[in-house]
C-alpha positions in Angstrom: 67.7 69.8 120.1 69.8 69.0 123.2 71.1 65.5 123.7 69.4 63.3 126.3 71.7 62.3 129.1 72.7 58.6 129.0 71.9 56.5 132.0 74.1 53.5 132.7 73.1 50.5 134.7 74.9 49.4 137.9 76.1 46.2 136.1 77.6 48.3 133.2 79.4 50.6 135.7 80.7 47.6 137.7 82.0 45.9 134.6 83.8 49.0 133.5 85.3 49.4 137.0 86.4 45.8 137.0 88.3 46.3 133.7 89.8 49.5 135.0 91.0 47.9 138.2 92.5 45.1 136.0 94.9 47.9 134.7 93.2 48.4 131.4 93.9 52.0 130.2 91.1 54.4 131.0 91.4 56.2 127.7 91.0 53.0 125.6 88.2 51.8 127.8 86.3 55.1 127.5 86.6 55.0 123.7 85.4 51.4 123.6 82.5 51.9 125.9 81.7 55.4 124.4 81.7 57.1 127.8 83.7 60.0 129.2 87.0 59.1 130.9 86.1 61.3 133.8 83.0 59.2 134.4 85.1 56.1 134.6 87.3 57.7 137.3 84.2 58.8 139.2 82.7 55.3 139.1 86.0 53.8 140.3 86.3 56.3 143.2 82.7 55.6 144.2 83.3 51.9 144.1 86.5 52.2 146.1 84.7 54.3 148.7 81.4 52.4 149.0 81.5 49.2 147.0 79.0 48.1 144.3 76.1 49.8 146.0 77.8 53.2 145.4 77.5 52.6 141.7 73.7 52.8 141.7 72.1 55.7 139.9 72.4 59.3 141.2 72.1 58.2 144.8 68.6 56.8 144.3 67.6 53.1 144.3 66.3 51.7 141.0 62.5 52.1 140.6 60.7 48.8 140.2 63.0 47.2 137.7 62.7 43.8 139.2 66.4 43.2 139.3 68.1 42.2 142.5 71.1 44.4 143.2 74.4 42.9 144.3 74.6 42.9 148.0 78.4 42.8 148.3 81.2 42.8 145.8 82.9 39.4 145.1 86.3 38.6 146.6 88.2 39.4 143.3 86.8 43.0 143.3 87.5 43.4 147.0 91.1 42.4 146.5 91.5 44.7 143.5 90.0 47.5 145.6 92.4 46.8 148.4 95.4 46.8 146.0 94.4 50.2 144.6 94.0 51.7 148.1 97.3 50.2 149.2 99.1 51.6 146.1 97.7 55.0 146.7 98.7 54.9 150.4 102.2 53.7 149.5 102.6 56.4 146.8 101.6 59.1 149.3 103.5 57.7 152.3 106.7 56.7 150.7 109.1 59.6 150.0 111.9 57.1 149.6 110.1 55.5 146.7 109.5 58.9 145.1 113.2 59.7 145.6 114.2 56.4 143.9 111.9 57.1 141.0 113.4 60.6 140.6 116.9 59.1 140.6 116.0 56.6 137.9 114.5 59.4 135.8 117.7 61.5 136.3 119.9 58.5 135.2 117.7 58.0 132.1 118.0 61.7 131.2 121.7 61.6 131.7 122.0 58.6 129.3 119.9 60.5 126.8 122.2 63.5 127.0 125.3 61.3 126.6 123.8 59.7 123.5 123.0 63.2 122.1 126.6 64.3 122.7 127.9 61.2 120.8 125.6 62.1 117.9 126.7 65.7 118.0 130.4 64.7 117.9 129.7 62.3 115.0 128.0 65.0 112.9 130.7 67.6 113.7 133.4 65.1 112.5 131.4 64.4 109.4 131.0 68.1 108.6 134.7 68.7 109.2 135.5 65.8 106.8 133.2 67.2 104.1 134.7 70.7 104.4 138.2 69.3 104.2 137.4 67.2 101.1 136.1 70.1 99.1 138.3 71.1 96.2 139.9 74.5 96.3 139.0 76.9 93.5 141.9 77.8 91.2 140.5 81.1 90.0 139.1 84.1 91.8 135.3 84.0 92.0 135.0 80.4 91.1 133.5 78.1 93.7 135.1 74.9 94.6 133.3 71.6 94.3 133.3 68.3 96.1 134.6 65.1 94.7 132.5 63.1 92.4 130.4 60.4 94.1 131.6 58.0 91.3 135.0 56.8 92.5 
């Protein structure tokens, strides 16, 4: 028996979009609300392009539910929407910011390579120390042993 498609109210979608615009991670929000993450992004994009009215059902007005739909989003949502739009525009229009982010990433990777080189040098010295401290065998065919750990 196929599952019946869930229908979400405009208020539910609007609350989810508010939380998403408040920088709550989409994955965690989707798990909590038991919705698909892609639906959250669809709702956010619809809200950013057309406001709260765009979050109504599949393009149709609600039928006789007796609830008054929100006419306009409140100032807080409008400000959040504007921030998201400006961030997207800045991200697309600012090659200098992308270059700076790439430089920071390169510097971070260079630090990581340097740390790995220090670790490699340490382990090479430790291995050399262990090899030098092994006792030589006195007879042919007898393997040498290392010093006792009890000093």
